[in-house]
N, CA, C and O atoms as a Tinker XYZ file with bonds, in Angstrom:
   404  protein
     1  N     99.881000  116.947000  114.588000    73     2
     2  CA    99.769000  115.513000  114.199000    64     1     3
     3  C     98.634000  114.870000  115.009000    63     2     4     5
     4  O     98.537000  115.059000  116.221000    81     3
     5  N     97.799000  114.125000  114.328000    73     3     6
     6  CA    96.736000  113.436000  114.999000    64     5     7
     7  C     97.242000  112.246000  115.773000    63     6     8     9
     8  O     98.135000  111.548000  115.294000    81     7
     9  N     96.722000  111.990000  116.924000    73     7    10
    10  CA    97.146000  110.920000  117.743000    64     9    11
    11  C     96.645000  109.551000  117.336000    63    10    12    13
    12  O     97.223000  108.521000  117.682000    81    11
    13  N     95.513000  109.573000  116.565000    73    11    14
    14  CA    94.920000  108.334000  116.190000    64    13    15
    15  C     95.183000  107.916000  114.749000    63    14    16    17
    16  O     94.457000  107.104000  114.176000    81    15
    17  N     96.243000  108.493000  114.174000    73    15    18
    18  CA    96.586000  108.256000  112.721000    64    17    19
    19  C     98.013000  107.759000  112.634000    63    18    20    21
    20  O     98.915000  108.310000  113.265000    81    19
    21  N     98.212000  106.713000  111.848000    73    19    22
    22  CA    99.553000  106.306000  111.520000    64    21    23
    23  C     99.565000  106.100000  109.979000    63    22    24    25
    24  O     98.725000  105.380000  109.437000    81    23
    25  N    100.500000  106.727000  109.311000    73    23    26
    26  CA   100.649000  106.614000  107.892000    64    25    27
    27  C    101.963000  105.825000  107.604000    63    26    28    29
    28  O    103.055000  106.391000  107.645000    81    27
    29  N    101.831000  104.566000  107.325000    73    27    30
    30  CA   102.984000  103.707000  107.069000    64    29    31
    31  C    103.662000  104.029000  105.764000    63    30    32    33
    32  O    104.850000  103.748000  105.599000    81    31
    33  N    102.923000  104.624000  104.814000    73    31    34
    34  CA   103.512000  104.994000  103.538000    64    33    35
    35  C    104.393000  106.191000  103.676000    63    34    36    37
    36  O    105.555000  106.129000  103.273000    81    35
    37  N    103.904000  107.304000  104.233000    73    35    38
    38  CA   104.687000  108.553000  104.411000    64    37    39
    39  C    105.907000  108.247000  105.316000    63    38    40    41
    40  O    106.958000  108.866000  105.143000    81    39
    41  N    105.792000  107.354000  106.225000    73    39    42
    42  CA   106.926000  107.003000  107.087000    64    41    43
    43  C    108.040000  106.276000  106.320000    63    42    44    45
    44  O    109.171000  106.173000  106.795000    81    43
    45  N    107.695000  105.772000  105.119000    73    43    46
    46  CA   108.663000  105.078000  104.265000    64    45    47
    47  C    109.139000  103.747000  104.871000    63    46    48    49
    48  O    110.306000  103.381000  104.726000    81    47
    49  N    108.247000  103.039000  105.539000    73    47    50
    50  CA   108.668000  101.839000  106.261000    64    49    51
    51  C    108.573000  100.611000  105.360000    63    50    52    53
    52  O    107.643000  100.490000  104.562000    81    51
    53  N    109.516000   99.723000  105.490000    73    51    54
    54  CA   109.390000   98.409000  104.816000    64    53    55
    55  C    108.666000   97.446000  105.722000    63    54    56    57
    56  O    108.299000   97.807000  106.840000    81    55
    57  N    108.454000   96.245000  105.270000    73    55    58
    58  CA   107.649000   95.259000  106.001000    64    57    59
    59  C    108.282000   94.976000  107.402000    63    58    60    61
    60  O    107.548000   94.919000  108.389000    81    59
    61  N    109.527000   94.812000  107.498000    73    59    62
    62  CA   110.128000   94.436000  108.797000    64    61    63
    63  C    110.128000   95.623000  109.789000    63    62    64    65
    64  O    110.120000   95.441000  111.006000    81    63
    65  N    110.136000   96.775000  109.248000    73    63    66
    66  CA   110.122000   97.980000  110.130000    64    65    67
    67  C    108.668000   98.331000  110.522000    63    66    68    69
    68  O    108.419000   98.824000  111.622000    81    67
    69  N    107.755000   98.080000  109.645000    73    67    70
    70  CA   106.370000   98.488000  109.887000    64    69    71
    71  C    105.679000   97.696000  111.026000    63    70    72    73
    72  O    104.938000   98.273000  111.821000    81    71
    73  N    105.918000   96.437000  111.093000    73    71    74
    74  CA   105.179000   95.613000  112.121000    64    73    75
    75  C    105.430000   96.037000  113.497000    63    74    76    77
    76  O    104.457000   96.224000  114.228000    81    75
    77  N    106.693000   96.221000  113.966000    73    75    78
    78  CA   106.871000   96.662000  115.368000    64    77    79
    79  C    106.338000   98.087000  115.653000    63    78    80    81
    80  O    105.863000   98.383000  116.750000    81    79
    81  N    106.433000   98.934000  114.647000    73    79    82
    82  CA   105.939000  100.354000  114.798000    64    81    83
    83  C    104.413000  100.369000  114.927000    63    82    84    85
    84  O    103.836000  101.095000  115.737000    81    83
    85  N    103.761000   99.498000  114.054000    73    83    86
    86  CA   102.317000   99.343000  114.107000    64    85    87
    87  C    101.863000   98.795000  115.461000    63    86    88    89
    88  O    100.924000   99.298000  116.077000    81    87
    89  N    102.574000   97.732000  115.908000    73    87    90
    90  CA   102.230000   97.136000  117.193000    64    89    91
    91  C    102.333000   98.143000  118.327000    63    90    92    93
    92  O    101.429000   98.232000  119.158000    81    91
    93  N    103.408000   98.896000  118.372000    73    91    94
    94  CA   103.571000   99.931000  119.457000    64    93    95
    95  C    102.475000  100.966000  119.363000    63    94    96    97
    96  O    101.913000  101.375000  120.379000    81    95
    97  N    102.159000  101.402000  118.129000    73    95    98
    98  CA   101.137000  102.479000  117.889000    64    97    99
    99  C     99.737000  101.942000  118.437000    63    98   100   101
   100  O     99.026000  102.663000  119.137000    81    99
   101  N     99.407000  100.755000  118.116000    73    99   102
   102  CA    98.070000  100.196000  118.546000    64   101   103
   103  C     98.057000  100.026000  120.086000    63   102   104   105
   104  O     97.092000  100.414000  120.743000    81   103
   105  N     99.083000   99.472000  120.624000    73   103   106
   106  CA    99.169000   99.241000  122.114000    64   105   107
   107  C     99.171000  100.533000  122.856000    63   106   108   109
   108  O     98.489000  100.660000  123.873000    81   107
   109  N     99.935000  101.530000  122.372000    73   107   110
   110  CA    99.965000  102.855000  123.008000    64   109   111
   111  C     98.589000  103.539000  122.945000    63   110   112   113
   112  O     98.150000  104.144000  123.923000    81   111
   113  N     97.923000  103.442000  121.804000    73   111   114
   114  CA    96.650000  104.075000  121.593000    64   113   115
   115  C     95.591000  103.404000  122.527000    63   114   116   117
   116  O     94.772000  104.099000  123.129000    81   115
   117  N     95.617000  102.077000  122.636000    73   115   118
   118  CA    94.748000  101.398000  123.545000    64   117   119
   119  C     95.003000  101.774000  124.978000    63   118   120   121
   120  O     94.067000  101.925000  125.763000    81   119
   121  N     96.270000  101.928000  125.329000    73   119   122
   122  CA    96.640000  102.337000  126.684000    64   121   123
   123  C     96.162000  103.743000  127.036000    63   122   124   125
   124  O     95.903000  104.021000  128.207000    81   123
   125  N     96.041000  104.613000  126.078000    73   123   126
   126  CA    95.574000  105.939000  126.249000    64   125   127
   127  C     94.051000  106.052000  126.183000    63   126   128   129
   128  O     93.493000  107.135000  126.355000    81   127
   129  N     93.364000  104.887000  125.925000    73   127   130
   130  CA    91.932000  104.890000  125.924000    64   129   131
   131  C     91.312000  105.321000  124.577000    63   130   132   133
   132  O     90.106000  105.553000  124.499000    81   131
   133  N     92.128000  105.426000  123.532000    73   131   134
   134  CA    91.540000  105.762000  122.258000    64   133   135
   135  C     90.702000  104.613000  121.720000    63   134   136   137
   136  O     90.974000  103.440000  121.976000    81   135
   137  N     89.664000  104.992000  120.960000    73   135   138
   138  CA    88.736000  103.938000  120.523000    64   137   139
   139  C     88.742000  103.708000  118.963000    63   138   140   141
   140  O     88.319000  102.660000  118.475000    81   139
   141  N     89.226000  104.704000  118.239000    73   139   142
   142  CA    89.254000  104.568000  116.753000    64   141   143
   143  C     90.625000  104.994000  116.217000    63   142   144   145
   144  O     91.130000  106.049000  116.601000    81   143
   145  N     91.234000  104.194000  115.338000    73   143   146
   146  CA    92.473000  104.500000  114.720000    64   145   147
   147  C     92.321000  104.477000  113.217000    63   146   148   149
   148  O     91.479000  103.759000  112.678000    81   147
   149  N     93.137000  105.265000  112.541000    73   147   150
   150  CA    93.198000  105.255000  111.072000    64   149   151
   151  C     94.622000  104.797000  110.704000    63   150   152   153
   152  O     95.609000  105.435000  111.072000    81   151
   153  N     94.695000  103.734000  110.007000    73   151   154
   154  CA    95.994000  103.195000  109.605000    64   153   155
   155  C     96.086000  103.215000  108.099000    63   154   156   157
   156  O     95.347000  102.502000  107.421000    81   155
   157  N     97.009000  104.045000  107.549000    73   155   158
   158  CA    97.156000  104.185000  106.117000    64   157   159
   159  C     98.234000  103.282000  105.633000    63   158   160   161
   160  O     99.380000  103.379000  106.071000    81   159
   161  N     97.882000  102.388000  104.721000    73   159   162
   162  CA    98.851000  101.407000  104.227000    64   161   163
   163  C     99.185000  101.705000  102.722000    63   162   164   165
   164  O    100.195000  101.232000  102.202000    81   163
   165  N     98.352000  102.460000  102.077000    73   163   166
   166  CA    98.508000  102.610000  100.604000    64   165   167
   167  C     97.871000  101.356000   99.924000    63   166   168   169
   168  O     97.600000  100.329000  100.546000    81   167
   169  N     97.665000  101.534000   98.631000    73   167   170
   170  CA    97.006000  100.442000   97.819000    64   169   171
   171  C     98.053000   99.570000   97.166000    63   170   172   173
   172  O     97.752000   98.450000   96.754000    81   171
   173  N     99.283000  100.062000   97.062000    73   171   174
   174  CA   100.282000   99.350000   96.313000    64   173   175
   175  C    100.462000   99.985000   94.954000    63   174   176   177
   176  O     99.668000  100.835000   94.552000    81   175
   177  N    101.495000   99.582000   94.244000    73   175   178
   178  CA   101.831000  100.188000   92.949000    64   177   179
   179  C    100.954000   99.587000   91.861000    63   178   180   181
   180  O    100.641000   98.396000   91.873000    81   179
   181  N    100.563000  100.445000   90.914000    73   179   182
   182  CA    99.829000  100.026000   89.799000    64   181   183
   183  C    100.732000  100.095000   88.527000    63   182   184   185
   184  O    100.372000  100.694000   87.514000    81   183
   185  N    101.896000   99.462000   88.638000    73   183   186
   186  CA   102.864000   99.466000   87.506000    64   185   187
   187  C    102.708000   98.215000   86.753000    63   186   188   189
   188  O    102.234000   97.196000   87.256000    81   187
   189  N    103.135000   98.310000   85.477000    73   187   190
   190  CA   103.192000   97.075000   84.607000    64   189   191
   191  C    104.358000   96.206000   85.152000    63   190   192   193
   192  O    105.462000   96.674000   85.431000    81   191
   193  N    104.026000   94.934000   85.274000    73   191   194
   194  CA   105.050000   94.042000   85.852000    64   193   195
   195  C    105.412000   92.981000   84.790000    63   194   196   197
   196  O    104.672000   92.028000   84.546000    81   195
   197  N    106.595000   93.202000   84.169000    73   195   198
   198  CA   107.035000   92.300000   83.112000    64   197   199
   199  C    108.262000   91.494000   83.560000    63   198   200   201
   200  O    108.945000   90.890000   82.733000    81   199
   201  N    108.530000   91.487000   84.830000    73   199   202
   202  CA   109.638000   90.717000   85.342000    64   201   203
   203  C    109.327000   89.222000   85.335000    63   202   204   205
   204  O    108.166000   88.814000   85.343000    81   203
   205  N    110.397000   88.409000   85.319000    73   203   206
   206  CA   110.214000   86.982000   85.406000    64   205   207
   207  C    109.605000   86.592000   86.726000    63   206   208   209
   208  O    108.748000   85.709000   86.777000    81   207
   209  N    110.036000   87.239000   87.806000    73   207   210
   210  CA   109.469000   86.987000   89.147000    64   209   211
   211  C    108.555000   88.190000   89.390000    63   210   212   213
   212  O    109.048000   89.310000   89.523000    81   211
   213  N    107.257000   87.989000   89.450000    73   211   214
   214  CA   106.318000   89.118000   89.672000    64   213   215
   215  C    106.484000   89.669000   91.077000    63   214   216   217
   216  O    106.740000   88.932000   92.029000    81   215
   217  N    106.330000   90.987000   91.184000    73   215   218
   218  CA   106.415000   91.668000   92.480000    64   217   219
   219  C    105.012000   91.705000   93.077000    63   218   220   221
   220  O    104.019000   91.869000   92.368000    81   219
   221  N    104.954000   91.543000   94.448000    73   219   222
   222  CA   103.644000   91.639000   95.101000    64   221   223
   223  C    103.215000   93.066000   95.207000    63   222   224   225
   224  O    104.043000   93.927000   95.505000    81   223
   225  N    101.953000   93.365000   94.977000    73   223   226
   226  CA   101.445000   94.717000   95.064000    64   225   227
   227  C    100.723000   94.881000   96.373000    63   226   228   229
   228  O    100.015000   93.982000   96.825000    81   227
   229  N    100.910000   96.068000   97.000000    73   227   230
   230  CA   100.199000   96.409000   98.225000    64   229   231
   231  C    100.622000   95.428000   99.397000    63   230   232   233
   232  O     99.765000   94.872000  100.083000    81   231
   233  N    101.876000   95.255000   99.580000    73   231   234
   234  CA   102.396000   94.351000  100.584000    64   233   235
   235  C    101.962000   94.755000  102.006000    63   234   236   237
   236  O    101.621000   93.893000  102.815000    81   235
   237  N    101.977000   96.074000  102.311000    73   235   238
   238  CA   101.528000   96.531000  103.613000    64   237   239
   239  C    100.016000   96.338000  103.764000    63   238   240   241
   240  O     99.536000   95.895000  104.808000    81   239
   241  N     99.302000   96.667000  102.741000    73   239   242
   242  CA    97.805000   96.487000  102.814000    64   241   243
   243  C     97.460000   94.999000  103.040000    63   242   244   245
   244  O     96.507000   94.691000  103.755000    81   243
   245  N     98.240000   94.067000  102.426000    73   243   246
   246  CA    97.985000   92.705000  102.626000    64   245   247
   247  C     98.367000   92.200000  104.013000    63   246   248   249
   248  O     97.718000   91.294000  104.535000    81   247
   249  N     99.408000   92.768000  104.619000    73   247   250
   250  CA    99.962000   92.209000  105.836000    64   249   251
   251  C     99.357000   92.836000  107.092000    63   250   252   253
   252  O     99.236000   92.166000  108.117000    81   251
   253  N     98.981000   94.102000  107.023000    73   251   254
   254  CA    98.468000   94.774000  108.243000    64   253   255
   255  C     97.257000   94.083000  108.887000    63   254   256   257
   256  O     97.259000   93.934000  110.109000    81   255
   257  N     96.193000   93.639000  108.128000    73   255   258
   258  CA    95.129000   92.935000  108.768000    64   257   259
   259  C     95.620000   91.663000  109.486000    63   258   260   261
   260  O     95.144000   91.337000  110.573000    81   259
   261  N     96.556000   90.965000  108.879000    73   259   262
   262  CA    97.097000   89.733000  109.516000    64   261   263
   263  C     97.829000   90.062000  110.848000    63   262   264   265
   264  O     97.678000   89.334000  111.828000    81   263
   265  N     98.593000   91.122000  110.876000    73   263   266
   266  CA    99.244000   91.562000  112.099000    64   265   267
   267  C     98.262000   91.906000  113.174000    63   266   268   269
   268  O     98.407000   91.523000  114.335000    81   267
   269  N     97.228000   92.660000  112.746000    73   267   270
   270  CA    96.182000   93.088000  113.703000    64   269   271
   271  C     95.403000   91.933000  114.285000    63   270   272   273
   272  O     94.856000   92.041000  115.383000    81   271
   273  N     95.344000   90.821000  113.561000    73   271   274
   274  CA    94.542000   89.646000  114.005000    64   273   275
   275  C     95.349000   88.746000  114.929000    63   274   276   277
   276  O     94.817000   87.745000  115.410000    81   275
   277  N     96.576000   89.054000  115.187000    73   275   278
   278  CA    97.456000   88.205000  116.053000    64   277   279
   279  C     97.715000   88.934000  117.370000    63   278   280   281
   280  O     97.664000   90.162000  117.434000    81   279
   281  N     97.995000   88.155000  118.423000    73   279   282
   282  CA    98.384000   88.783000  119.685000    64   281   283
   283  C     99.732000   89.361000  119.533000    63   282   284   285
   284  O    100.569000   88.823000  118.808000    81   283
   285  N     99.981000   90.506000  120.235000    73   283   286
   286  CA    99.249000   91.046000  121.408000    64   285   287
   287  C     98.124000   91.985000  120.942000    63   286   288   289
   288  O     97.430000   92.542000  121.793000    81   287
   289  N     97.910000   92.186000  119.634000    73   287   290
   290  CA    96.952000   93.183000  119.204000    64   289   291
   291  C     95.521000   92.672000  119.116000    63   290   292   293
   292  O     94.604000   93.443000  119.397000    81   291
   293  N     95.286000   91.471000  118.758000    73   291   294
   294  CA    93.922000   90.997000  118.531000    64   293   295
   295  C     92.954000   91.142000  119.713000    63   294   296   297
   296  O     91.759000   91.389000  119.547000    81   295
   297  N     93.532000   90.976000  120.922000    73   295   298
   298  CA    92.663000   91.109000  122.104000    64   297   299
   299  C     92.287000   92.592000  122.416000    63   298   300   301
   300  O     91.397000   92.851000  123.225000    81   299
   301  N     92.972000   93.536000  121.769000    73   299   302
   302  CA    92.669000   95.007000  121.959000    64   301   303
   303  C     91.711000   95.517000  120.908000    63   302   304   305
   304  O     91.153000   96.606000  121.039000    81   303
   305  N     91.517000   94.720000  119.852000    73   303   306
   306  CA    90.765000   95.209000  118.647000    64   305   307
   307  C     89.335000   94.629000  118.629000    63   306   308   309
   308  O     89.110000   93.429000  118.788000    81   307
   309  N     88.423000   95.526000  118.433000    73   307   310
   310  CA    86.967000   95.179000  118.305000    64   309   311
   311  C     86.638000   94.864000  116.850000    63   310   312   313
   312  O     85.980000   93.860000  116.577000    81   311
   313  N     87.091000   95.715000  115.891000    73   311   314
   314  CA    86.692000   95.558000  114.488000    64   313   315
   315  C     87.702000   96.305000  113.601000    63   314   316   317
   316  O     88.284000   97.307000  114.016000    81   315
   317  N     87.898000   95.802000  112.377000    73   315   318
   318  CA    88.731000   96.399000  111.337000    64   317   319
   319  C     87.842000   96.531000  110.133000    63   318   320   321
   320  O     87.195000   95.575000  109.704000    81   319
   321  N     87.816000   97.800000  109.561000    73   319   322
   322  CA    87.034000   98.001000  108.340000    64   321   323
   323  C     87.869000   98.846000  107.380000    63   322   324   325
   324  O     88.819000   99.507000  107.801000    81   323
   325  N     87.517000   98.827000  106.079000    73   323   326
   326  CA    88.195000   99.703000  105.123000    64   325   327
   327  C     87.735000  101.166000  105.431000    63   326   328   329
   328  O     86.603000  101.413000  105.845000    81   327
   329  N     88.639000  102.068000  105.212000    73   327   330
   330  CA    88.344000  103.479000  105.471000    64   329   331
   331  C     87.513000  104.058000  104.385000    63   330   332   333
   332  O     87.471000  103.565000  103.258000    81   331
   333  N     86.817000  105.171000  104.766000    73   331   334
   334  CA    86.050000  105.969000  103.795000    64   333   335
   335  C     87.013000  106.575000  102.746000    63   334   336   337
   336  O     88.184000  106.816000  103.036000    81   335
   337  N     86.512000  106.808000  101.560000    73   335   338
   338  CA    87.352000  107.365000  100.486000    64   337   339
   339  C     88.165000  108.593000  100.920000    63   338   340   341
   340  O     89.339000  108.729000  100.575000    81   339
   341  N     87.513000  109.487000  101.689000    73   339   342
   342  CA    88.184000  110.726000  102.173000    64   341   343
   343  C     89.286000  110.453000  103.128000    63   342   344   345
   344  O     90.114000  111.333000  103.364000    81   343
   345  N     89.350000  109.237000  103.716000    73   343   346
   346  CA    90.397000  108.882000  104.642000    64   345   347
   347  C     91.387000  107.870000  104.048000    63   346   348   349
   348  O     92.224000  107.334000  104.775000    81   347
   349  N     91.305000  107.606000  102.753000    73   347   350
   350  CA    92.265000  106.722000  102.142000    64   349   351
   351  C     91.578000  105.548000  101.451000    63   350   352   353
   352  O     92.258000  104.814000  100.735000    81   351
   353  N     90.300000  105.326000  101.615000    73   351   354
   354  CA    89.557000  104.310000  100.908000    64   353   355
   355  C     90.279000  102.939000  101.028000    63   354   356   357
   356  O     90.638000  102.510000  102.125000    81   355
   357  N     90.474000  102.289000   99.907000    73   355   358
   358  CA    91.120000  100.987000   99.838000    64   357   359
   359  C     92.534000  100.900000  100.293000    63   358   360   361
   360  O     93.085000   99.803000  100.382000    81   359
   361  N     93.169000  102.057000  100.596000    73   359   362
   362  CA    94.518000  102.077000  101.007000    64   361   363
   363  C     94.634000  102.411000  102.487000    63   362   364   365
   364  O     95.692000  102.833000  102.955000    81   363
   365  N     93.524000  102.218000  103.233000    73   363   366
   366  CA    93.543000  102.549000  104.660000    64   365   367
   367  C     92.530000  101.717000  105.424000    63   366   368   369
   368  O     91.594000  101.168000  104.842000    81   367
   369  N     92.719000  101.631000  106.687000    73   367   370
   370  CA    91.775000  100.843000  107.575000    64   369   371
   371  C     91.377000  101.692000  108.746000    63   370   372   373
   372  O     92.175000  102.482000  109.250000    81   371
   373  N     90.145000  101.535000  109.185000    73   371   374
   374  CA    89.738000  101.956000  110.509000    64   373   375
   375  C     89.879000  100.774000  111.437000    63   374   376   377
   376  O     89.480000   99.650000  111.134000    81   375
   377  N     90.470000  101.081000  112.596000    73   375   378
   378  CA    90.626000   99.997000  113.597000    64   377   379
   379  C     89.904000  100.460000  114.834000    63   378   380   381
   380  O     90.307000  101.462000  115.426000    81   379
   381  N     88.909000   99.815000  115.235000    73   379   382
   382  CA    88.080000  100.091000  116.431000    64   381   383
   383  C     88.669000   99.330000  117.562000    63   382   384   385
   384  O     88.815000   98.111000  117.479000    81   383
   385  N     89.018000  100.013000  118.629000    73   383   386
   386  CA    89.639000   99.357000  119.790000    64   385   387
   387  C     88.627000   99.078000  120.862000    63   386   388   389
   388  O     87.637000   99.795000  121.009000    81   387
   389  N     88.877000   98.041000  121.602000    73   387   390
   390  CA    87.965000   97.669000  122.753000    64   389   391
   391  C     88.238000   98.700000  123.875000    63   390   392   393
   392  O     89.298000   99.324000  123.915000    81   391
   393  N     87.268000   98.855000  124.769000    73   391   394
   394  CA    87.474000   99.715000  125.922000    64   393   395
   395  C     88.553000   99.155000  126.779000    63   394   396   397
   396  O     88.693000   97.945000  126.950000    81   395
   397  N     89.336000  100.093000  127.328000    73   395   398
   398  CA    90.428000   99.688000  128.200000    64   397   399
   399  C     89.832000   99.209000  129.546000    63   398   400   401
   400  O     88.899000   99.794000  130.096000    81   399
   401  N     90.433000   98.108000  130.036000    73   399   402
   402  CA    89.945000   97.532000  131.268000    64   401   403
   403  C     90.828000   97.877000  132.394000    63   402   404
   404  O     90.570000   97.473000  133.528000    81   403
């Protein structure tokens, strides 16, 4: 298993479970001096939605950048970009970490 990868989809995490796990992952990686992380969120479901109350698509993809932009993580992060297609494309992010002080 790669130390700089977290796959929130394969882990089967819901929103309330994903945030503390992501926070621990980023803080641990920064503490180990890692500089680049790959966070896989998935793109969300592409299903037809005919419900009265529409379901949000890609809820992890929508929330992960917000979580990363808040403390305690934001001070550890240099940059967040969409991943290359071979690493998940629109369903994943590269997170560049600041140097450990």
